[in-house]
GUVEX-161026 format. One record per residue (C-alpha): chain; x, y, z. Coordinates in pm, 1 decimal. Each point is the difference from the previous one (the first is absolute). Example, Ala and Ser with C-alpha at 12.3 -4.5 7.8 and 13.67 -1.06 7.14 Angstrom:
GUVEX-161026
(A, (1230.0, -450.0, 780.0))
(A, (137.0, 344.0, -66.0))
END
This chain:
GUVEX-161026
(A, (0.0, 0.0, 0.0))
(A, (279.7, 242.5, 86.6))
(A, (184.6, -80.3, -323.4))
(A, (-312.6, 68.5, -206.2))
(A, (-59.4, 327.7, 183.5))
(A, (362.3, 103.7, -51.2))
(A, (-19.6, -86.3, -370.6))
(A, (-322.6, 197.8, -37.6))
(A, (152.5, 296.3, 183.6))
(A, (309.9, -2.9, -222.9))
(A, (-216.8, -17.9, -311.9))
(A, (-207.1, 296.7, 114.2))
(A, (312.8, 201.4, 82.1))
(A, (149.1, -68.5, -342.7))
(A, (-324.7, 88.7, -174.5))
(A, (-25.4, 321.2, 200.8))
(A, (357.9, 99.0, -76.4))
(A, (-42.9, -53.6, -371.3))
(A, (-322.5, 204.8, 3.7))
(A, (172.5, 278.7, 192.3))
(A, (293.2, 1.4, -238.2))
(A, (-233.6, 40.2, -297.4))
(A, (-170.9, 289.6, 178.1))
(A, (330.9, 172.1, 72.3))
(A, (121.2, -37.1, -358.4))
(A, (-330.2, 107.2, -163.9))
(A, (-205.0, 211.6, 241.0))
(A, (-199.6, 151.1, -287.7))
(A, (-165.1, -341.0, -42.9))
(A, (-163.8, 41.4, 339.2))
(A, (-28.4, 373.5, 54.1))
(A, (-212.1, 185.8, -252.6))
(A, (-64.9, 372.0, -10.2))
(A, (-217.7, 71.5, -305.0))
(A, (93.5, 368.0, 4.0))
(A, (373.8, -75.3, -5.5))
(A, (-47.0, -281.7, -251.4))
(A, (-168.8, 238.9, -242.8))
(A, (277.9, 257.4, 47.7))
(A, (269.7, -262.0, -51.4))
(A, (-170.5, -130.5, -314.5))
(A, (-16.4, 349.4, -149.9))
(A, (363.5, 64.1, 92.2))
(A, (106.6, -332.4, -151.4))
(A, (-187.8, 89.9, -320.3))
(A, (190.2, 327.1, -25.3))
(A, (327.3, -180.1, 60.5))
(A, (-82.2, -259.6, -268.1))
(A, (-77.9, 276.9, -247.9))
(A, (338.2, 155.2, 71.1))
(A, (185.4, -330.3, -29.2))
(A, (-171.3, -69.7, -334.1))
(A, (112.9, 349.2, -108.7))
(A, (-359.4, 110.7, -53.8))
(A, (65.5, 312.6, 208.7))
(A, (311.2, 205.3, 69.1))
(A, (180.0, 13.5, 333.1))
(A, (-136.7, 348.3, 67.1))
(A, (-357.3, -120.8, -59.0))
(A, (67.4, -302.9, 219.8))
(A, (122.0, 215.1, 289.0))
(A, (-290.6, 245.5, -39.7))
(A, (-260.7, -276.7, -1.9))
(A, (167.6, -181.7, 289.9))
(A, (19.2, 319.6, 205.7))
(A, (-365.1, 78.3, -79.6))
(A, (-104.8, -349.0, 110.3))
(A, (208.3, 28.5, 317.7))
(A, (-147.5, 339.4, 86.3))
(A, (-355.5, -123.5, -62.9))
(A, (56.6, -311.5, 209.4))
(A, (155.9, 199.2, 285.8))
(A, (-293.6, 242.7, -1.6))
(A, (-253.0, -284.5, 2.2))
(A, (180.8, -171.0, 286.8))
(A, (-0.6, 321.3, 200.8))
(A, (-373.1, 42.7, -67.0))
(A, (-69.3, -357.0, 110.4))
(A, (210.6, 49.6, 311.0))
(A, (-188.0, 318.6, 87.3))
(A, (-334.4, -179.2, -41.5))
(A, (116.7, -279.2, 229.6))
(A, (127.1, 245.1, 261.2))
(A, (-318.1, 207.7, -13.6))
(A, (-215.7, -308.5, 67.6))
(A, (185.0, -63.9, 325.5))
END
């Protein structure tokens, strides 16, 4: 009985460690923020356009800065709404 319990415990520990390792290596698989995901997708699109040479570096920087400023403003607005509810 003790051997079976010890074997079961070891199996559970190994399974837990492998799950935790996957979480640490890929946290985006488990943590989702739709607002950030949309921002990241738009930013990745701009970067892809630049890498495909569809836009110039100046246009890339302008669009990236515009996206960053918009995202920062939206985050500040969301933060203010959360604070005001408290």
